[in-house]
C-alpha positions as CSV (number, residue, x, y, z in Angstrom):
1,X,3.1,-28.7,-7.1
2,X,6.5,-29.6,-8.5
3,X,6.0,-33.0,-7.5
4,X,3.1,-33.8,-10.0
5,X,5.4,-32.3,-12.8
6,X,8.0,-35.0,-12.1
7,X,5.2,-37.8,-11.9
8,X,5.9,-38.3,-8.1
9,X,3.1,-39.1,-5.8
10,X,3.3,-36.4,-2.8
11,X,4.3,-38.9,-0.2
12,X,6.6,-41.2,-2.2
13,X,10.0,-41.4,-1.2
14,X,12.2,-40.0,-4.0
15,X,15.9,-39.9,-4.5
16,X,18.2,-36.9,-3.8
17,X,18.8,-36.2,-7.5
18,X,15.1,-36.0,-8.3
19,X,14.6,-33.8,-5.2
20,X,17.2,-31.6,-6.7
21,X,15.5,-31.3,-10.0
22,X,12.5,-30.4,-8.2
23,X,14.3,-27.7,-6.0
24,X,15.9,-26.1,-9.2
25,X,12.5,-26.1,-11.1
26,X,11.0,-24.5,-7.7
27,X,14.1,-22.0,-7.9
28,X,14.9,-22.6,-4.5
29,X,18.4,-22.5,-3.0
30,X,18.0,-25.4,-0.5
31,X,16.2,-28.7,0.0
32,X,15.8,-31.2,2.5
33,X,15.9,-34.9,2.3
34,X,15.1,-36.7,5.7
35,X,13.6,-39.9,7.1
36,X,10.6,-39.8,9.4
37,X,10.2,-42.6,11.9
38,X,8.2,-43.1,15.1
39,X,9.5,-45.0,17.9
40,X,8.9,-45.6,21.6
41,X,11.1,-42.5,22.3
42,X,8.7,-40.5,20.0
43,X,9.0,-39.0,16.6
44,X,12.4,-38.9,14.8
45,X,13.6,-37.3,11.7
46,X,17.4,-37.6,10.3
47,X,18.6,-36.5,7.0
48,X,20.5,-33.4,5.4
49,X,20.1,-29.8,4.1
50,X,21.3,-29.6,0.4
51,X,22.2,-27.0,-1.8
52,X,20.0,-27.2,-5.1
53,X,22.7,-25.7,-7.2
54,X,25.0,-28.6,-6.8
55,X,23.2,-31.3,-4.7
56,X,25.7,-31.2,-1.8
57,X,24.8,-31.9,1.7
58,X,25.5,-28.7,3.7
59,X,24.0,-29.6,7.1
60,X,23.1,-33.0,8.9
61,X,19.5,-32.8,10.4
62,X,18.6,-35.2,13.4
63,X,15.9,-34.3,15.7
64,X,13.9,-36.4,18.1
65,X,11.0,-35.3,20.3
66,X,7.7,-36.8,21.9
67,X,5.6,-34.3,19.7
68,X,5.9,-33.9,15.8
69,X,5.4,-30.1,16.3
70,X,8.5,-30.0,18.5
71,X,10.2,-32.0,15.7
72,X,9.3,-29.3,13.1
73,X,10.4,-26.5,15.4
74,X,13.6,-28.1,16.2
75,X,14.3,-28.8,12.3
76,X,13.6,-25.2,11.7
77,X,16.1,-24.2,14.2
78,X,18.9,-26.5,12.9
79,X,18.2,-25.1,9.4
80,X,18.3,-21.4,10.7
81,X,21.5,-22.1,12.2
82,X,23.0,-22.7,9.0
83,X,21.4,-20.3,6.9
84,X,22.3,-16.3,7.1
85,X,20.2,-14.2,9.1
86,X,17.3,-12.2,7.4
87,X,19.5,-9.0,8.1
88,X,22.4,-10.4,6.2
89,X,20.0,-10.8,3.1
90,X,19.0,-7.0,3.1
91,X,21.6,-6.0,0.4
92,X,21.1,-9.3,-1.7
93,X,17.5,-8.8,-1.6
94,X,17.6,-5.9,-4.1
95,X,20.0,-7.9,-6.3
96,X,17.9,-10.6,-7.5
97,X,17.0,-10.9,-11.1
98,X,13.4,-11.0,-10.4
99,X,13.5,-7.8,-8.5
100,X,12.1,-6.0,-11.6
101,X,8.9,-7.8,-11.5
102,X,8.1,-5.9,-8.4
103,X,9.5,-2.4,-9.4
104,X,12.2,-0.9,-11.4
105,X,12.7,1.7,-9.1
106,X,15.5,0.7,-7.0
107,X,14.7,3.2,-4.2
108,X,10.9,1.6,-3.9
109,X,12.3,-1.8,-4.1
110,X,14.9,-1.3,-1.2
111,X,12.0,0.1,1.0
112,X,10.0,-2.9,0.0
113,X,12.6,-5.4,0.9
114,X,13.3,-3.6,4.1
115,X,9.7,-3.6,4.9
116,X,9.6,-7.5,4.3
117,X,12.7,-8.1,6.3
118,X,11.2,-6.1,9.2
119,X,8.1,-8.0,9.1
120,X,10.0,-11.2,9.1
121,X,11.6,-10.2,12.2
122,X,8.9,-8.6,14.2
123,X,5.5,-9.6,12.6
124,X,3.6,-8.4,15.6
125,X,5.0,-4.9,15.4
126,X,3.3,-3.6,12.6
127,X,4.1,0.2,13.5
128,X,7.8,-0.7,12.7
129,X,6.8,-2.2,9.4
130,X,4.3,0.2,8.0
131,X,6.7,2.9,7.2
132,X,8.8,0.8,5.0
133,X,5.8,-0.1,2.9
134,X,4.5,3.5,2.9
135,X,7.9,4.7,1.7
136,X,8.1,2.1,-1.1
137,X,4.6,3.1,-2.2
138,X,5.3,6.8,-2.3
139,X,8.4,6.3,-4.1
140,X,6.7,4.1,-6.9
141,X,2.8,4.6,-6.8
142,X,2.5,2.1,-9.8
143,X,4.1,-0.5,-7.9
144,X,1.1,-3.2,-7.2
145,X,3.0,-5.4,-5.0
146,X,4.1,-2.3,-2.9
147,X,0.5,-1.1,-2.6
148,X,-0.8,-4.5,-1.7
149,X,1.8,-5.1,1.1
150,X,1.2,-1.6,2.5
151,X,-2.6,-2.3,2.4
152,X,-2.1,-5.6,4.1
153,X,-0.2,-3.9,6.9
154,X,-2.7,-1.4,7.3
155,X,-5.6,-3.8,7.3
156,X,-3.4,-5.6,10.1
157,X,-3.3,-2.4,12.2
158,X,-7.2,-2.5,12.2
159,X,-7.6,0.1,9.4
160,X,-9.7,-1.7,6.9
161,X,-10.8,1.5,5.2
162,X,-7.4,2.7,4.3
163,X,-6.4,-0.8,3.2
164,X,-9.5,-1.1,0.9
165,X,-8.8,2.2,-0.7
166,X,-5.3,1.3,-1.4
């Protein structure tokens, strides 16, 4: 927990500069600083989405709803409106410096990244996801992450024996 490393209690309000340091240490691109309140109108959240690299606010966030779960859903929608869609990240996914931790085979990495993207787009349609994981594992059978992802999706399809074998 990065809050612990900075000596901050979990639900203690902290300034944006400290939040930025936490986001940088966690290697995230963005972080949120927001104020939460409960009023007669329901739950309210107001704040901003910030870039971790420079601490600049890139999107104002303001949500009000009767139910806290609706607030979270609406915040997610506002953030998703700002961030690029998963499809736009397809080419960037194979250029990450940490990509070699998954596999150093670019074709296997690309198939694995496409599988992740497809799963994030359609998590209930594993028949569309499994071919990407199968391909990544076929290309690089030494890729443990590829094998685990493939096995996980097979298990999700109701094939526990195949998943266990992998």
